[in-house]
C-alpha positions in Angstrom: 17.9 24.9 2.8 16.0 23.4 -0.3 12.3 22.8 0.2 10.9 19.1 0.0 9.1 18.5 -3.1 8.2 14.8 -2.8 8.5 12.1 -0.1 9.1 8.6 -1.8 7.6 5.0 0.0 8.9 1.6 -0.5 6.1 -1.2 -1.0 6.0 -1.9 2.7 6.0 1.3 3.7 2.5 1.7 2.2 1.8 -1.3 3.3 1.9 -0.1 6.7 0.1 3.1 6.2 -2.6 1.3 4.4 -3.1 -1.3 7.5 -3.1 1.5 10.1 -5.6 3.8 8.0 -7.9 0.8 7.9 -7.4 -0.1 11.7 -6.3 -3.6 11.0 -4.5 -5.3 14.0 -3.7 -9.0 12.9 -2.7 -11.0 9.9 -0.1 -10.9 7.0 -0.7 -8.5 4.5 1.0 -7.3 0.9 0.5 -4.5 -1.5 -1.6 -5.0 -4.5 -1.4 -2.9 -8.0 -4.6 -3.1 -10.2 -3.8 -2.5 -13.7 -5.7 -1.3 -16.7 -4.5 -1.5 -20.4 -4.9 0.8 -23.4 -3.5 1.4 -26.5 -2.7 4.1 -28.7 -0.3 5.7 -31.4 2.4 8.0 -29.4 5.5 9.9 -30.6 8.1 8.2 -30.3 9.7 11.0 -27.9 13.2 11.5 -30.0 13.9 15.2 -31.4 13.0 15.9 -35.2 11.2 12.2 -35.3 7.4 12.7 -36.4 6.4 9.5 -36.2 3.9 7.7 -34.2 4.3 4.0 -32.9 1.7 1.8 -31.4 2.0 1.8 -28.0 0.4 0.2 -25.0 -0.8 2.1 -22.0 -0.8 0.3 -18.9 -2.3 2.8 -16.2 -2.1 1.9 -12.3 -6.0 1.9 -11.5 -6.2 1.1 -7.7 -3.7 0.6 -5.2 -4.6 -1.7 -1.9 -3.3 -4.4 0.4 -4.5 -8.0 0.4 -4.2 -10.5 3.1 -1.8 -13.3 2.8 -1.2 -16.4 4.1 2.7 -17.1 3.8 5.2 -14.3 4.2 7.1 -12.8 1.5 9.6 -10.1 1.0 6.6 -7.5 0.6 4.8 -8.6 3.7 4.0 -6.7 6.5 2.4 -8.4 9.8 -0.1 -5.9 11.0 0.1 -7.0 14.8 3.8 -5.7 14.5 3.1 -2.4 12.6 -0.3 -1.5 14.1 -0.5 -3.2 17.5 -3.8 -3.1 19.8 -3.4 -0.4 22.1 -4.3 -1.4 25.8 -6.8 0.4 27.2 -6.3 2.5 30.2 -8.6 3.6 33.1 -10.4 2.1 35.8 -13.2 0.3 33.7 -12.3 -3.6 33.6 -13.7 -5.8 31.0 -16.0 -8.2 31.7 -13.4 -11.1 31.4 -11.0 -9.6 33.9 -14.1 -8.6 36.4 -15.2 -12.2 36.9 -11.8 -13.9 37.7 
């Protein structure tokens, strides 16, 4: 059996992972990417072509999540993917003890 060398994730999976990593339990969230822009002269990549061509270089400088008001196909509901876990044990919250 071949060794797995990489794993791929879609946009919603990355959003879910980041929601869990940040401990977010509510709200609608979407992935966002920040891009940089640079220019340079690059080889055309064609065999036997020594020419350089002006080119734009667009690196991804940051990946994050942002809270949104309306759902989209990229939106993840934090309450569904990272619900607050019910506390267990004999200690009751102050609200329950008053009742």
